[in-house]
C-alpha positions, 0 to 999 in steps of 0.5 A, spaced: 367 143 903 367 138 908 369 130 907 366 126 913 371 120 915 365 115 915 358 114 913 356 115 921 359 122 921 356 124 915 349 122 918 351 125 925 353 132 921 347 133 917 343 132 923 347 137 927 347 142 921 339 141 920 338 144 928 342 151 925 338 157 925 338 159 918 335 166 918 343 169 918 343 166 911 347 159 913 345 153 908 349 147 906 348 142 901 350 135 900 353 132 894 358 126 891 363 125 886 362 119 882 369 118 881 370 118 889 364 116 892 365 120 898 360 125 900 362 132 901 358 138 904 358 145 902 357 150 907 355 157 905 356 164 909 360 161 915 365 167 915 370 171 909 377 168 909 376 163 915 382 159 915 381 151 913 385 149 920 380 154 924 374 150 921 377 143 921 378 145 929 372 147 930 368 141 927 373 136 931 371 140 937 364 138 936 366 131 935 365 131 927 370 127 924 373 130 917 378 128 912 379 135 909 376 142 909 377 146 903 375 153 901 372 154 894 373 161 891 370 163 885 374 167 880 369 171 878 370 175 885 377 177 883 377 181 877 385 182 877 385 175 877 381 174 871 386 179 867 392 176 869 395 172 863 395 165 863 
């Protein structure tokens, strides 16, 4: 998940992402949360277990300023986590 620093960065990022060849399964979605009014980008299929700092460094190298990078993982993919007592 990507949180752009400004609206201008968001617009530039979306424009750049639209130029990526989607034939390899890459896609992205934009959304905002009402409580913080931040625009966030969700990337799919950019690599398994890619460290957040690598993603941040690459985006900053491309001139895309970000406030935060967060990998979202579904608990459904880890059957042992579902069995763990709470």
